[in-house]
N, C-alpha and C positions, 0 to 999 in steps of 0.2 A: 306306261313305262314307269318304273320305281325311279330309285338312284341311279345315275349314269357314272361309272368311272370314267375318270379322265382317258384311258386307253379306248374305251367304248365310244366315248365322244368324239374322240378323232377320228376311230374308224368310221364313225357315221358322216362326220364330216368329210373327210376322203372318199368316201362313196359316193356322196350325195352330188358334191359339189367338185370333186378333182381335188388332187393333194395341193396344186398350187394357190388354186382359187381359194380352195378353203382355207389355207394357211392365210392368204392374203386377207380374206374377210376377218378371220380371228383378230387380225393384226391392225386393221385399217377401218374396218365399218364400224360406226358407234352407234350402238343399238338404241333407240329411242327409248323402249321401254325399261331400259336398264342406265342410259344415260352414260355409257362408256363402252368401249370395245369388249369382243367377248373375253381376250386375252386378259385384260384388265379386270372384267368381272369374275372370271375364274381364280385369279390370284387375288384378289379379296375375299374370296370364300363363296362366290355365288357357287349354287350348284351347277355344274354341267348341263345337268338337264334343263335347267331354266335358260340358261345360254341357248343348248339347241333348238327349243322351243321359241324364243324369241327371235333368233336368226332364220327359224323355217318359216315364221309368221314374215319378215322383213322380205324373203326371198320368194314367197309364193309358193313355198314346197307345198305337195297335197296333205292334208291332214293326216291320210293312211298312212302317210312315212314319217310322221313324227314321233 
C-alpha cells in the first residue's frame, strides 16, 4: 500500500476495529514504535499509513489486512 489519505485511514480503522474502538485507540493508545498516540503522530506529520501499520502490529491484525 502506498500513501494513505486520512479519509482512507479512517475507513480502514473503522472497518477493522469498529467506529468506537477505532476512535478510542487512535486517541488513547500510545504506539510504542511511534512513541505517541496515533492521533498525535498524524497531527505531527507522520504518514497515516505508518500509523495504520503500527496499530495493526500492536493489535495483531493479520498482515494480509495491512
